[in-house]
C-alpha angles and dihedrals in degrees: 000000000000135000097269096052104039091090090055095047096042096085090046090052090050092049089049090052089054093058112083088199091063133066118204122221118179126204111190115197144157116021091356091081099038122107092211088066092049093263097274094191085078088070091052091057092045088054089060102255123137110237107213094187144001107217116202110203110141121115111201120241105072092228130129089257094053091048092052092047090048089057087055094047090046094052089053094047095044091049089055094048095045089051090052097045099039098205123189093214133025115207116201130177133207133336110300119134090244089061090047090053091049091049093053092048094047095045094051089048091055094247121149113246129208112196121200120201100017124149098046126128125226143137130266126050087300087083092064095039091053094054093044090056090050089057092050092046125092097199133028141208105187117190100226138030090247091052090051089053091051092051088054090049088054088066100263118143117252092232090060091064101092101187141327126246143072112266092218086075086071091062090047091053095049101035127114098229098193108126124215115200090231091071089066104026106041092074137028129039138277139041121008109248122217103212090196090067128058115287136168132233115213129187125166122180128184118268098222096204088059094050112167097033100069097094092055090047091052091049090053090050094049090047091054093048090049090057091048089048096194116145106269135194110207124191120209117256125258123261098265123128108295096025092118090055091053092046090050091053089051093049094047092049092045091051089055099039104025117162098011105106107318128099123178129206128181098214145340129212113249098259093045091048092053091048089055092044092051094048101042116109088220139353120221128191140044108291117136087226087071090060101044110017096039089054092066090061100035090239110168113245134196104201109204124206134341103302092103098034112148096017116130112257135183129221092281093073125087114187119213135168118249092269121129098228094046092048092047093049092045092053092048091050093049092048089051091050097050127195125355132219109279113256135215095197090118100038148326098240095255099082103111096058090054091049092050092048090049090052090056096051105034121106111229117227135176111203115078126194135178111263096210091107088064089050092059096262113134 
């Protein structure tokens, strides 16, 4: 489990805790255990979950080579922890390289894997990692009907698809979305944001397959936001290759334009993040949360660049290249449009209970085979 996906796994973890037949073990890895990201594992413990292990896997540098080496370190560390904990099932989510490493370790140790959010299409190396995890996994919880169909087309048996939907929709359905200004303004640095007036939420992560161009893309995004000049909360990028270049662009811009309209925060707990997402006048950047989580609230989104190319989107998303004028015009158009009708494309808000019940009743197995023979393919 890493920082980006804790919010999506949290309702599943709560549902597992509510099943006396199941015992929850939590492995926190990647940015979850790093001080530079505000040590997010602390929030996991505060939420009442037992953390069985903190797994340190990140090699500093934020380059393609350090990402590749981190996968290797992570595979070794996850193998050691899985050997110690001896789980019957390993539940993984998404497409991060931490999840890929855990999948490799678990599969080679003959552990049954349940993969949440397989079958989706996107840009970056995440596209390849996601499908690799699907092929290692024994059971699947795709987020959409199209994703479920793609999992089937990858040769997975229909009976291994436990349910369909993204568990973060459960938090969105249950959350108190009232936003207190202290959530944004008590930490971080920059302009004070009045949450009772329109503000933007911006997140921009590296697209690893475009390594080397991310600083220029971030400069284009910052230039566009400077022209729009609406108070903006910007979260720092993840740790993928190119993240240091994006962070550098933000720091240089902030030194030149500090206190005008930009506020930076390192991290937000899941519920606080959803409050901000739900109350923002528009989201700008390339986070997958802008595609799936923002859809629950009808928050307008300007999706910048290719990082989410191919991912299913609803009407709230406007795609633009990483060009200053197009980003600026897109934000202005979305602000003029206002909120969209809430969407259930990525879940109905009752996903976690179905997952937990499926975990109770499923029959673990080890040997996987392509299911094409059962589909009439020789």
